[in-house]
C-alpha positions as CSV (number, residue, x, y, z in Angstrom):
1,M,153.8,94.7,62.8
2,D,155.3,93.5,65.7
3,I,153.4,91.2,68.4
4,K,152.9,94.0,70.9
5,Q,150.7,95.9,67.8
6,S,149.4,92.6,67.1
7,R,148.2,91.8,70.9
8,V,146.6,95.3,71.1
9,G,145.1,95.0,67.9
10,V,143.2,91.6,69.4
11,T,142.7,93.0,73.0
12,A,140.7,96.1,71.1
13,L,138.7,93.6,68.7
14,T,137.9,91.3,71.3
15,F,136.7,94.6,73.5
16,V,134.8,95.8,71.2
17,A,133.1,92.7,69.8
18,G,132.0,92.2,73.5
19,L,130.2,95.5,74.1
20,S,128.3,94.8,70.7
21,L,127.3,91.1,71.9
22,A,126.3,92.7,75.5
23,G,123.3,94.5,74.0
24,C,121.8,91.2,73.5
25,I,122.0,88.9,76.2
26,G,119.3,88.5,78.7
27,E,116.0,90.7,79.2
28,K,112.8,90.5,81.2
29,F,109.7,91.9,81.2
30,Q,107.2,92.8,83.8
31,R,103.6,92.7,82.7
32,G,100.3,93.3,84.5
33,Y,100.2,95.0,88.0
34,V,102.7,94.3,90.4
35,P,101.7,96.2,93.9
36,S,104.1,97.8,96.2
37,E,104.5,96.8,100.0
38,N,103.3,100.2,100.9
39,A,100.0,99.3,98.7
40,L,99.9,95.7,100.0
41,Q,99.8,97.3,103.7
42,Q,97.0,99.1,103.0
43,V,94.7,96.3,102.5
44,T,93.7,94.6,105.3
45,V,90.7,92.1,106.4
46,G,87.6,94.6,106.9
47,A,88.8,97.0,104.6
48,P,86.1,98.7,102.7
49,K,86.1,97.9,98.7
50,E,86.9,102.0,97.9
51,Q,90.0,101.7,100.1
52,V,90.6,98.7,97.8
53,L,90.5,100.5,95.2
54,I,92.2,103.4,96.0
55,A,95.1,101.4,97.0
56,L,95.6,98.7,94.4
57,G,93.7,100.5,91.8
58,T,91.4,99.2,88.7
59,P,91.4,95.1,89.1
60,S,92.9,93.1,86.0
61,T,89.6,91.4,86.2
62,T,86.7,90.5,88.8
63,A,84.6,87.7,89.5
64,D,81.5,87.0,91.8
65,L,81.8,84.2,93.7
66,G,79.4,84.2,96.8
67,G,81.0,87.4,97.1
68,E,82.8,89.9,94.7
69,V,86.5,89.3,93.9
70,F,89.2,91.3,92.4
71,Y,92.2,89.7,90.6
72,Y,95.2,91.5,89.9
73,I,97.4,89.5,87.7
74,S,101.0,90.3,86.7
75,Q,103.8,88.1,84.9
76,T,107.5,88.2,84.4
77,T,109.2,86.7,81.1
78,S,112.7,86.3,80.4
79,R,114.4,85.6,77.3
80,P,118.0,84.6,77.5
81,I,119.1,86.4,74.2
82,R,117.3,89.1,72.5
83,F,116.3,87.2,69.5
84,M,114.9,83.9,71.3
85,N,111.2,83.7,72.4
86,S,110.6,84.3,76.0
87,S,109.6,81.7,78.5
88,V,107.5,82.6,81.6
89,V,109.5,82.6,84.8
90,D,106.6,84.3,87.4
91,Q,103.1,84.5,87.1
92,R,101.1,86.2,90.1
93,V,97.6,86.8,90.8
94,L,96.7,88.7,93.8
95,A,93.1,88.1,94.7
96,V,91.2,89.9,97.2
97,Y,88.1,88.8,98.5
98,F,84.7,90.6,99.5
99,N,81.8,89.7,101.6
100,E,78.4,91.2,101.0
101,S,79.0,94.1,103.0
102,K,81.7,95.1,100.4
103,E,84.4,94.4,103.2
104,V,87.6,92.7,102.4
105,T,87.5,89.1,103.5
106,Q,90.7,87.5,102.4
107,I,94.0,88.5,100.7
108,A,96.1,85.6,98.7
109,N,98.9,85.9,96.5
110,Y,98.8,83.0,94.2
111,G,101.8,82.1,92.2
112,L,103.5,78.6,90.8
113,Q,105.3,76.1,92.7
114,D,106.5,73.6,91.4
115,G,103.8,73.2,89.0
116,E,101.1,73.7,91.6
117,I,98.7,76.8,92.3
118,F,100.3,78.0,95.6
119,D,99.3,81.0,98.1
120,F,102.2,82.7,99.4
121,V,101.0,84.8,101.9
122,S,99.2,81.7,103.6
123,R,102.2,79.2,102.3
124,T,98.9,76.8,101.5
125,T,97.7,75.3,98.4
126,P,94.5,76.2,97.8
127,T,91.2,73.6,98.1
128,T,89.2,72.8,94.5
129,G,85.8,75.1,94.0
130,K,84.8,77.5,91.5
131,D,88.0,79.9,92.3
132,F,90.2,77.7,92.0
133,S,89.4,76.5,88.3
134,F,89.4,80.2,87.6
135,L,92.6,80.4,88.8
136,T,94.0,77.3,87.0
137,Q,92.4,79.0,83.6
138,L,94.7,82.3,84.3
139,F,97.8,80.0,84.9
140,A,97.1,77.3,82.2
141,A,96.8,80.8,79.8
142,A,100.3,81.9,80.8
143,G,101.7,79.9,77.2
144,N,99.2,81.8,75.4
145,F,100.4,85.3,76.0
146,S,102.8,86.6,73.1
147,G,105.9,88.4,73.7
148,A,106.8,91.9,73.0
């Protein structure tokens, strides 16, 4: 075997090894409900509850905090290599608040920023209260989900 054939063999072996490892690199998983921009545009302050259900569908969970609240929860996890454990890279809670007349009073898209719950719509951190404790519990449970 001469040097040229040896180089071709090494190149082919490297190529095959690279292809076999490519299937093991990085995966992202999306769980929960991620609303489209079009669906979010259909939900405005003052919209009736029925319109929210048509545009966004059934919520992940609901609450009654002086008025009904719909929560749409989503989570993105990632793992660098297929056989490793996944870790949470993003978690969002879209909250739609209703008044006693079943009309939307507020829409908030909560997520984590610098370890704090953060509303990406109003760019604020919510104040303490019943809703804040509920959201804190939702985000604290992020590490309790098992990877699929």
